[in-house]
C-alpha positions in Angstrom: 25.6 62.0 -8.3 28.7 63.3 -6.5 32.0 63.7 -8.3 34.7 61.2 -7.5 38.0 62.6 -6.3 41.5 61.7 -5.1 43.5 64.7 -3.9 47.0 64.6 -2.4 47.1 66.1 1.1 50.1 67.7 2.6 51.4 66.0 5.7 50.9 67.6 9.0 51.4 66.4 12.6 47.8 65.3 13.0 47.9 63.2 9.8 51.2 61.7 10.9 49.8 60.8 14.3 46.7 59.2 12.7 49.0 57.1 10.5 51.0 55.8 13.4 49.5 52.3 13.3 50.5 52.1 9.6 54.0 53.2 10.5 54.1 50.5 13.2 53.2 47.9 10.5 56.1 49.3 8.4 58.5 49.0 11.5 57.5 45.4 11.9 58.4 44.7 8.3 61.9 46.3 8.8 62.8 45.2 12.3 65.2 42.6 11.1 66.6 44.5 8.1 66.7 48.2 8.3 68.2 48.8 4.8 65.7 47.3 2.4 62.7 48.9 0.9 59.4 48.5 2.8 55.9 50.0 2.2 52.6 49.8 4.0 49.1 51.1 3.2 46.2 52.1 5.4 43.3 54.5 5.8 41.6 56.5 8.5 38.9 59.2 8.7 40.1 62.8 9.1 38.2 66.1 9.5 40.3 69.3 8.6 39.3 72.4 10.4 37.4 73.9 7.4 35.6 70.7 6.4 32.0 70.1 7.4 32.5 66.4 7.9 35.3 63.7 8.2 36.6 62.3 5.0 38.5 59.2 4.0 42.2 59.5 3.9 44.4 56.7 2.5 48.1 56.6 3.4 51.3 55.1 2.1 54.2 54.8 4.5 57.4 54.0 2.6 61.0 53.4 3.7 63.3 53.8 0.6 66.2 51.4 0.4 69.3 52.6 2.4 67.5 55.5 3.9 66.6 56.0 7.6 63.7 58.4 7.0 60.2 57.5 6.0 58.1 59.0 3.3 54.4 59.6 3.8 51.7 60.0 1.1 48.3 61.1 2.1 45.3 61.1 -0.4 41.9 62.4 0.6 39.3 60.5 -1.4 35.7 59.4 -1.8 36.6 56.4 -4.0 35.8 52.8 -2.9 39.1 51.3 -4.0 41.7 49.8 -1.6 44.3 52.2 -0.2 46.9 50.7 -2.4 44.8 51.0 -5.6 44.0 54.7 -4.7 47.7 55.5 -4.4 48.4 53.7 -7.7 45.5 55.6 -9.4 46.7 58.9 -8.1 50.3 58.3 -9.2 49.2 57.1 -12.7 47.2 60.4 -13.1 50.5 62.3 -12.4 52.3 60.2 -14.8 49.7 61.0 -17.5 50.0 64.7 -16.7 53.8 64.4 -17.3 53.1 62.9 -20.7 50.7 65.6 -21.7 53.4 68.3 -20.7 55.8 66.6 -23.2 
């Protein structure tokens, strides 16, 4: 049985390009109101140069309130959850690590 993983992946130009459809969805949400918070989730397959095969990458594209720039979160995973649930799972793991540090 293979280990289950969810690992944050640093943004690069290829990932950003692959997430362009997700960013377009976000733009549709904010076309009438450019100041409010908006977030979209999606996924795609990606093969980094050192990988033997393509892997699932989930993405969160977020526009914070009153900001013009967008934030991207990429998680490479083999989990079967929805993109939103994988992002939530990953963020909750980080929160638990913060509690452990305290």
